[in-house]
matplotlib code that plots the C-alpha trace (Angstrom):
import matplotlib.pyplot as plt

x = [-5.9, -4.6, -4.6, -1.0, 0.0, 3.8, 5.8, 7.9, 4.4, 3.2, 6.5, 6.1, 2.5, 3.8, 6.7, 4.6, 2.3, 5.0, 7.2, 5.1, 3.7, 6.9, 8.2, 5.3, 5.1, 8.9, 8.7, 6.2, 8.0, 11.4, 9.5, 8.0, 11.3, 13.4, 10.6, 10.6, 14.4, 15.1, 12.5, 13.8, 17.1, 15.1, 12.9, 10.6, 8.0, 8.5, 9.1, 5.5, 4.2, 5.8, 4.6, 1.1, 0.6, 2.6, 0.2, -2.9, -1.7, -1.0, -4.4, -6.1, -4.0, -4.4, -8.0, -8.8, -6.7, -8.6, -12.0, -10.8, -9.9, -12.6, -15.4, -14.3, -13.0, -16.8, -18.1, -16.2, -17.8, -21.0, -20.1, -16.8, -17.3, -16.6, -13.1, -12.2, -13.4, -11.5, -8.4, -8.9, -9.6, -6.3, -4.4, -5.9, -5.1, -1.6, -1.0, -2.2, 0.3, 3.2, 2.2, 2.2, 5.5, 6.7, 5.6, 6.7, 10.3, 10.0]
y = [9.9, 12.2, 11.0, 10.2, 10.0, 9.3, 6.7, 9.2, 10.6, 6.7, 6.1, 9.3, 8.3, 4.5, 5.3, 7.7, 5.1, 2.4, 3.7, 4.4, 1.2, -0.5, 1.3, 0.4, -3.2, -3.6, -2.1, -4.3, -7.6, -6.2, -5.6, -9.1, -10.8, -9.0, -9.9, -13.4, -13.4, -12.3, -14.5, -17.5, -17.1, -17.3, -20.4, -22.1, -21.0, -17.6, -18.0, -19.7, -16.8, -14.1, -15.7, -15.9, -12.9, -10.9, -12.8, -11.7, -8.4, -7.9, -9.2, -6.8, -3.7, -4.1, -4.7, -1.7, 0.6, -0.5, -0.2, 3.2, 4.6, 3.1, 4.3, 7.9, 8.5, 7.6, 9.9, 12.8, 12.3, 12.7, 15.8, 17.9, 18.4, 14.4, 15.4, 16.7, 13.6, 11.5, 13.4, 13.0, 9.3, 8.7, 10.4, 8.5, 5.3, 6.1, 7.2, 3.7, 2.2, 4.3, 3.7, -0.4, 0.1, 1.7, -0.9, -3.5, -2.2, -2.7]
z = [-18.5, -21.4, -24.8, -26.1, -29.8, -30.0, -28.3, -26.0, -24.7, -24.0, -22.2, -20.0, -19.0, -18.7, -16.2, -14.5, -13.4, -13.3, -11.0, -7.8, -8.3, -8.5, -5.4, -3.2, -4.6, -3.9, -0.3, 0.7, -0.6, 1.0, 4.5, 4.7, 3.2, 6.1, 8.8, 7.8, 7.3, 10.9, 12.5, 10.8, 12.9, 16.1, 15.9, 13.4, 15.3, 14.9, 11.5, 11.0, 13.0, 11.2, 7.7, 8.4, 10.3, 7.2, 4.5, 7.0, 7.3, 3.6, 2.3, 4.9, 4.4, 0.8, 0.8, 2.8, 0.9, -2.1, -0.7, 0.7, -2.6, -4.7, -2.3, -1.6, -5.6, -6.4, -3.5, -4.7, -8.0, -6.6, -4.2, -4.1, 0.1, 0.5, -1.0, 2.7, 4.2, 1.7, 2.8, 6.3, 6.0, 4.0, 6.3, 9.2, 7.3, 6.5, 10.3, 11.1, 8.6, 10.2, 13.6, 12.5, 11.4, 14.5, 16.7, 14.6, 14.9, 18.9]

ax = plt.figure().add_subplot(projection="3d")
ax.plot(x, y, z, "-o")
ax.set_aspect("equal")
plt.show()
């Protein structure tokens, strides 16, 4: 983080952090909302299954993303050679997320 002195610098830094977090959280919420809404039109059992599955998946994916980021950020501080490993695992995790979205759409 850079030290800021004026209000405009502070707002620029705040929105630089706020916008990606807001977009991510909004998209996760919207995905879960539309899945639950569509499953509610089918049956109550499907609605319950989607609600439980979405809650479990959100907790798992958020936990894995946090663990991956925190562990490999600390490893890159120790050694720069871990930076390639970090990027490859991050790419792998993102590919898994995209595959999950593709199969969910089917």
